[in-house]
N, C-alpha and C positions, 0 to 999 in steps of 0.2 A: 796506418794504424788509426789515425784520427777519424776518417770516414767510417771505419768499421766500428769504432767506439760509439759514434753518434747513432749508427744503425742499431747497435745493440741496445742503447738507451731508448730509442724510439720503439723498438719491439717490446721492451720491458714495460714501457708506459701503456702501450696498447693492450698488453696482456693484463695489466692491472685494472683496466676500466671495468670489466664485469664484476670484479670483486668490490669496487667502490659502489657500483649501482646496486649490487646485491645487499648492501648494508642498509638500504632505505626501507622504511616501514611506512605504509600508507594507512591513514586512518579515515574511515568513512562513518557518517552519522546516520543512524536509522531511528528517528524519533517520531512520536505521534502515531496516528493510525496508519496502517499499511495499506496503500492503495496504488493506483496506476503511477502516480508520481514517484513513489518509493521504489517500485520495481524498475522504472525507467532510469532513475538516478543510479541505482546499484548496478544494473546491467551495463549501462554506458560507461560507468566508472571502471568496471572490471575489464572492459575492452580497451582502455587507454594504454598506449605503449609504456608510459611512465609507471603505470600500475603493474602491468605484466612484467616489467623489468625490475620490480622491487623484490625484496626478500620475503615479505609477508604482508597480508592485508588484515587490518583490524577493523571490524564493524562494531561500533559502539551502539548498543541497543537500549531503547527505552520506549516500549510500545504496549498499548492495551490490546492489540490485535488488529484485525482488519479483514480485507477481502481474501478469500481462498485463492482466487486466480493470481492475484499479485504475489501472494506468499509463495505459490508454487513456481512462479517465474524466478523469484529470488533464489529459491532453493536450487533450481536447475543451474542458475548462473554460478552459485557457490560450488556445486559439485563439479561443474565443468571448468572451473578456474584453473589456469596453469600455475597459479601461485597459492601457497597455503593461506587459508582464511581462518582467522581467529574471531569468534563471536564473543563480545565482552559486554555483559549487562552492567551498565554504570551510568551515572554515579550512584552513590548510596540513595535509596529510595526509588530507584528505577525498577522496571519489571520487564520480563519477556513473557507476556501472557498470550494465550491463544496462539495466533499465527507466529508470534515471536518465539514460542517454545520450539516449533518446527525448525525455524531458522537456526536456533541455538544448537539443536541436534544435528543439523546438516553441516556445521562448520568442522574443520579439521581439529581445532582446539576450542573448547568451550570454557569460558571464564565468567566469573561474576564478582562484583564488588560486595563487601559486607553491607547488609541492610537492603539487599535486593531480593526479588523472588521470581520464580519461573513456574509455569504450569497453566492450569485452567484452560486446557486446550480442547474442550468439548465443542464440536461444531453445532451451531444452532440453526435450525431450518424451520422457520415459521412461514411456510409458503415462499421461501426465498432460498433456493439452492445455491451453494457456493459461497456461504458466508460463515465466518468464524467470529464468535462474539463471546468474550468472557464477562463475568460480573465486574462491576466498577472497580472493586479493590483487588481483583485477581485472586481472591481467596474463597474457593468454593469447596464444599464437601459432597459426600455421596448423596446426602438427602436433598441438597439444593441443586444438584446437577440435573440438567434437563434430560429426560428419558425419551427414547423413540416412541412416537405415537402411531406410526404406520410403517409399512414396508419400505417406503422411500427414505424415511428418516433413519431406519435401521441400516439401509445400504450406505447412506452417507456416513453414519457412525463407524461401520465396519471398514469403509474405505479409509477414513481418517486414522483408524487404529493400525491398519496394515501399512499405511504410508509412514507414520511416525516410527513404527517398529522396524521398517526397512532402513530408515535413517539411523536408528540406534544400532542396528546390526552393521551398517556400513562403517560407522565411527567407533564401534566397540563400547557403547554406553548402555546404561540400564534400560533395557527394552520393556521390562515388566512395569517399572514406574511410568515409563512413557505411555503405555497403554492405560494405566490408572489415571494419568493426567487427562486423557481423552474421554474415557468412559465415566470417570467420577469427578472430573474437573479438579483433580488434586493439585496442590501448589506447595512448593518448597522454598525455604530460605537458602541463602548461599552456603552456609556451613553444612546444613543437612544435605543439600544437593551434592556437595563434594563428597560427603561421607557415603552416600548411596550410589555413587558412580554416575550421576547425571551430568556433572561437569568435571573438568580436569584441574582447574585452578581457581583459587579465591585470591584476588589481588585488590589492594586498597586503592590504587590509582594506576594511571597509565605507565608511569616509571616502574612501579612494582611489577606490573604485568610484563613489561619488557625484560626485567631482571629475571623473572621466573621462566620466561620463554627461552632464555639463553641456554643453549645446549640441548634443548628438547628436540627429539626426532619426530617427524611426521611422515606419513605415507602419502605420496601423491603420484597418481598415474603408474602405480606399480613399483615406484622407486622410493627410497628412503632419503629424506633430507634432514640435515641438522641445522637448526636455527641459531643464528649468532646475533642476538638483538640487544645485548648489554649496552653497546655504544652506537646503536642504530640511529640514523637520521629520521625524524618523524615528519612526514608530509601529510598535511590535512587537505582533503579535497572537499570543498563546499559545493552544494548544488548550484548549477549554473542557471542562467536566465530561462532556458528552455524548461528545466525541471520546475523552477518556481512558477512559470506560466502554467504548466500542466497541473501543478498542485492547486492553483487558483481556479482554473476553469473546470477541473474535475470535482470541485466541491459541488455537491448536488444542488445547493441553493443558488450558486452562481450559474451553473449550467441551466437550471430552470429559468432564471431571470433572463439569461441570454436568449433562450428559446422564445420566450414570450415577447421580448423586445424585437427579435427578428420577425416573428409572425405579425405583430402589430405594425411594424415598419412596412412590411410588404402590403398589408391591408390598406394602410394609409396611402401608399404609393399607387395602388390600383384604384383607390377612390379618387385620388387627385393626381392623375398622370402628369409627369413633368416636374414634380417636386424634387426628385433626385435624391435629396438628403435622406428621407425615410427609407427609400428603397436600398440605397447603398449601405446605410447603417444596419438596416434590417438583414440584408444579405450576409454581411460580415458576421453579425451576431448569431445568425442561424447556423452558419457553417461552423463557428466555434462551438456552438451547443451540440451539433451533430458529432463533432470530433470528440467532445467530452462524453456523449452518450455511448459511443462505441467502446469506451474504456470502462464504463460503469455498468453495474447490474440493473438494467432497466426492464420494466414490464411493458411489452409492446401493446398489450391491451390497455394499460393506463395511458400510454402515449397516444393511442388511437382515440381514447375518450377525450383527452385534452384537445387534440386537433379537431375532433368532431364538435366539441363544445364551442371552440373559437370560431369554427365555420358557421355554426348556428347563430352566434352573436353577430358576426359580420353580415350574415344573410338577412338579419332583422332590418338592416338599413335599406334593403332592396325589396323585401317582401312584406307588405303591410298586413301582418297578422296580429298586430296589437300585443306583442310581447310573448306570444306562444313559443316561437323559435328561440327567443332570447332567454326565457326562463329555463327552457330545456337545455340550452347551451350552457348556462351557468351551472346547472346541476351536473351535467356531463363533465364540465371543466373541473369542478371541485372533486368529484369522485375519481376522475382520472389522475388528478394531481396527487391525491392520497395514495393511489395504487402505483404511481410512476416508478419508484425505486424499490427493487426487490432486495431489501437488506434490513436487518435489525441492528446493524452497527450504528451507534450514535453519530459517529463522524461522517457517515454517508447517508444520513436520514434527512428528508426534506422537512423544513420548518413549517409547522402549521400556521404560524403567524404570516409567513410570506404567501402561503396559499390563500389565507383569509384576506390579505391585503389586495392581491390581484383579483380575487373574486369580487371584492367590494368595488374596485375600480371598474370591473366589467359590468357590474350592476348599475353603477352611475352612468356609464356610457350607454347602457341599454335604456335607462330611464330617459336620458337626453334624446336618444334617437326616437323613442316612442312619443315623447312630447313634440318633437318636430313633425312626426307623421300625423299626429292628431291635429 
């Protein structure tokens, strides 16, 4: 009898493990501008075994918007998640503007804290396809909303409308207001969003959200699940070093500086073979810059002008044309730098001060080379 009793207790313990794991709720943070680092963080977090073994995932949102490609990657990860995803705009004063509105609509359950707002989801295309940018306070109206100026911008607007309406239909939310948020850059506070069926819950804090989620049913993969979150264990997953590194190097200003350090390092190595340090440092910086560029919306015409300008400046040291190549190189460098990033989003915009600083350094180097030639 004793071995049988121990076997029964062991089986009972094994059967109870899924129930214990299912009581866990994972909290992820989506703050700041949405870009490659944001999508990488969320996509990798949703694939972790401890996250997939949890009962629910809460994404706390506070964003002014960001890049369209990164937003769509996040939406696809949410829709494909094997665990219910709750999007929660918090704390008070936070917003889910522009790209954040699409993510809120994609979640299984949408929630907001008092004093938050959602909307202003009009795509802005000023020669830069694939960018979503709201006004600074996320509160636009029909008169201030940007209107399509040509057929391409009309296509982008219609695509955004169809996308957010499909998300609204998938989650059973207000599709008409979603279209209004895209076409007219409309924005709502938490209470009005709940009243109009844009969100499902208004919760003061995380504990209040877990209490209101308790007993709520969600549809996932054709089946219905009942959440039991009243006494759930909360697990917060912070971005790891890889995500932090990606966030740093995908800053356009950092990527731009890395590119220039890399190019100048290689130029100095070619000018003085055997130095080693400029070549090694330049090669590393250039590879990091190229990795960042493949994740950012760059203009290849602008990149070509920057490289052409730097090549002209370097050639001035070997071709005695008394500054003709150098002056043309500086002009090409500045124009290409201004054109380099195809985005109107402030967080992914290149600083004019950095461009002016490197242009000044290039002019000083050019003046020194010309003086040596003379």
